[in-house]
C-alpha positions in Angstrom: 4.1 41.2 -59.7 2.7 42.4 -56.3 4.3 39.4 -54.6 7.7 40.4 -55.9 7.2 43.9 -54.7 6.0 42.8 -51.3 8.9 40.4 -50.9 11.4 43.1 -51.8 9.9 45.4 -49.1 10.0 42.9 -46.2 13.5 41.6 -47.2 14.8 45.2 -47.1 13.2 45.7 -43.7 14.7 42.5 -42.3 18.2 43.8 -43.1 17.6 47.2 -41.5 19.3 47.6 -38.1 16.5 49.8 -36.8 13.9 47.2 -37.6 16.0 44.4 -36.0 16.0 46.5 -32.8 12.3 47.1 -33.0 11.7 43.4 -33.4 13.8 42.7 -30.3 11.9 45.3 -28.4 8.3 44.5 -29.4 8.4 40.9 -30.6 4.8 39.7 -31.3 3.6 43.3 -30.9 5.8 44.5 -33.7 2.9 44.9 -36.2 0.8 46.7 -33.7 3.6 49.1 -32.8 4.2 49.9 -36.5 0.5 50.5 -37.2 -0.3 52.5 -34.1 2.9 54.3 -33.0 5.0 54.7 -36.1 2.3 55.1 -38.8 -0.5 56.6 -36.7 -3.0 54.2 -38.3 -2.0 55.4 -41.7 -2.1 59.1 -41.0 1.7 59.7 -40.5 3.4 61.5 -43.4 6.0 58.9 -44.5 8.9 61.3 -45.3 11.7 58.7 -45.2 12.2 55.5 -47.3 12.0 53.4 -44.1 8.6 54.8 -43.2 7.4 54.2 -46.7 8.6 50.6 -46.6 6.8 50.1 -43.2 3.6 51.5 -44.7 4.0 49.2 -47.7 4.6 46.2 -45.3 1.5 46.9 -43.2 -1.0 48.4 -45.6 -0.1 47.5 -49.2 -1.4 43.9 -49.1 -4.9 44.9 -47.9 -5.1 47.9 -50.3 -3.8 45.8 -53.2 -6.3 43.0 -52.7 -9.2 45.4 -52.0 -8.5 47.2 -55.3 -8.0 43.9 -57.2 -11.5 42.9 -56.0 -13.2 46.0 -57.2 -11.3 47.1 -60.3 -12.8 46.6 -63.7 -10.6 45.1 -66.5 -8.7 47.8 -68.3 -9.2 47.1 -72.0 -7.3 50.0 -73.6 -4.3 52.2 -72.9 -4.8 53.8 -69.5 -3.8 57.1 -68.0 -3.9 56.5 -64.2 -4.3 59.7 -62.2 -3.3 58.4 -58.8 -4.3 60.6 -55.8 -2.2 59.6 -52.9 0.1 57.3 -54.7 1.6 55.8 -51.6 4.0 53.0 -52.3 2.4 52.4 -55.7 -0.4 50.0 -54.7 -3.0 51.3 -57.2 -0.4 51.0 -60.0 0.4 47.4 -59.1 -3.3 46.6 -58.9 -4.2 48.0 -62.3 -1.1 46.3 -63.8 -2.6 43.1 -62.5 -5.8 43.8 -64.4 -4.4 44.6 -67.8 -1.8 43.9 -70.5 -2.2 47.4 -71.8 0.3 50.3 -71.4 -0.2 52.4 -68.3 0.7 56.1 -68.1 1.0 57.0 -64.5 0.5 60.5 -63.0 1.0 60.4 -59.3 0.2 62.8 -56.5 2.0 62.2 -53.3 3.4 64.7 -50.7 5.6 62.2 -48.8 9.1 61.7 -50.1 9.4 58.3 -48.5 6.3 57.0 -50.4 7.7 58.3 -53.7 10.9 56.5 -53.1 9.1 53.2 -52.5 6.8 53.8 -55.5 9.9 54.0 -57.7 10.6 50.4 -56.8 7.1 49.4 -57.9 7.6 51.3 -61.2 10.9 49.5 -61.8 9.2 46.2 -61.4 6.4 47.2 -63.8 8.8 48.6 -66.5 7.2 46.7 -69.3 3.8 48.1 -68.4 4.8 51.7 -68.0 4.6 54.1 -70.9 5.5 57.0 -68.6 5.4 57.9 -65.0 5.5 61.4 -63.4 5.2 62.3 -59.8 3.9 65.5 -58.2 3.8 66.7 -54.6 0.9 69.1 -55.1 -2.0 69.3 -57.6 -0.6 72.4 -59.5 -0.8 73.3 -63.1 1.8 70.7 -64.3 -0.1 67.9 -62.5 -3.4 68.8 -64.2 -1.7 69.1 -67.6 -0.2 65.6 -67.1 -3.6 64.3 -65.9 -5.3 65.5 -69.0 -2.6 64.3 -71.4 -2.5 64.8 -75.1 -4.1 61.5 -76.3 -7.9 61.6 -76.4 -8.1 57.8 -77.0 -6.6 56.9 -73.6 -8.9 55.7 -70.8 -8.4 58.0 -67.9 -8.8 56.5 -64.4 -8.9 58.9 -61.5 -7.9 56.7 -58.5 -8.8 57.7 -54.9 -7.5 54.7 -53.0 -8.0 55.6 -49.3 -7.2 59.2 -50.3 -10.5 60.6 -49.0 -9.9 59.0 -45.6 -7.1 61.6 -44.9 -7.4 64.8 -43.0 -8.5 67.1 -45.8 -10.4 70.4 -46.0 -13.4 71.6 -48.0 -11.6 74.1 -50.3 -9.0 71.5 -51.4 -11.6 68.8 -52.1 -13.9 71.2 -54.0 -10.9 72.5 -56.1 -9.9 69.0 -57.0 -13.5 68.2 -58.1 -13.9 71.4 -60.1 -10.7 70.8 -62.0 -11.7 67.2 -62.8 -15.0 68.5 -64.0 -13.3 70.9 -66.4 -11.3 68.2 -68.2 -12.6 67.8 -71.7 -12.1 64.1 -72.3 -14.3 61.1 -72.9 -13.7 57.7 -71.3 -13.1 58.9 -67.8 -13.6 56.6 -64.8 -13.4 57.4 -61.1 -12.5 54.7 -58.6 -13.0 55.2 -54.8 -12.0 52.9 -52.0 -12.0 53.6 -48.2 -12.3 51.6 -45.0 -15.8 50.5 -44.0 -15.0 51.7 -40.5 -14.3 52.0 -37.7 -15.8 55.2 -36.3 -13.6 57.9 -37.9 -13.1 60.4 -35.1 -10.8 62.6 -37.2 -13.4 63.1 -39.9 -16.2 65.7 -40.0 -19.4 64.1 -38.6 -17.2 61.1 -37.8 -18.0 59.9 -41.3 -15.2 58.1 -43.2 -17.0 59.0 -46.5 -17.5 62.7 -45.7 -14.9 64.2 -48.1 -15.9 61.8 -50.9 -19.5 62.9 -50.5 -18.5 66.6 -50.7 -16.4 65.8 -53.8 -19.3 64.1 -55.5 -21.6 67.1 -54.8 -19.4 69.3 -56.9 -19.5 66.8 -59.7 -23.2 66.4 -59.5 -23.0 62.8 -58.7 -25.0 60.9 -56.1 -22.6 58.4 -54.6 -23.7 54.7 -54.3 -21.1 53.3 -52.0 -20.9 49.6 -51.7 -19.1 47.2 -49.5 -17.1 44.1 -50.4 -15.0 41.6 -48.5 -11.7 40.1 -49.7 -8.9 37.8 -48.4 -5.2 38.2 -48.6 -1.9 36.9 -47.4 0.6 39.0 -45.5 3.5 38.7 -43.1 2.8 38.7 -39.3 5.5 40.5 -37.3 7.9 40.0 -40.2 8.1 36.3 -39.2 5.5 34.2 -40.8 2.7 34.2 -43.5 -0.8 34.7 -42.2 -4.2 34.8 -44.0 -6.4 37.7 -43.3 -9.8 39.0 -44.4 -10.8 42.6 -44.9 -13.7 44.7 -46.0 -13.6 47.9 -48.0 -16.2 50.5 -49.2 -15.9 51.3 -52.8 -17.5 52.9 -55.9 -16.6 52.7 -59.6 -18.3 55.1 -62.0 -17.9 57.0 -65.3 -17.7 60.8 -65.5 -19.6 62.2 -68.4 
């Protein structure tokens, strides 16, 4: 399913006149230009569909295969509470791990990301029991996160979310609200880059906000590292094999 999603993204980009111009201007440096200039190494708010597609083109393969490597199999109906939905990478990765119905509750501020995620949801129509999207973690988001069915497995997904430019009050509020949810069978999944030196983060620590989040939940993080391989396009021209590493943790909230 991910292959179909990725193919639809790059085929759409190839038809775009702005992308054709960028390819003529930057040639073999197209990927580098997209990553560093247009996407700010993943920090740019993708408020248009084109930026959302470019993000999916550059980052979705590595995020998908990193998640695929660390995700446990989902053996029952799952409510995915997806912090930083992006183009739908976590949803695609979980769908790859289960034949069960997924109820998706997304949190994403960027309109362009939400538009691209709709394409992923359309591809996964047979897997999706429901999907709702929120721009901010307000009351409606938390009601959807908790849901009405106590039997569902709840997965709180923080896929590269804690690598963003956050603040202490926001991170603590998210942790406190999760702690207040009265449900069993709740799993938290965290992924983030292993490095490099994260100059935009407090103490230059890529895991800083995750550690602060865990403090509120009374959890001592045990962050591990894994490597993975994946295929992606290079400069929208040819397939290339790459390797990556990610830091991760999967644990149950009780």
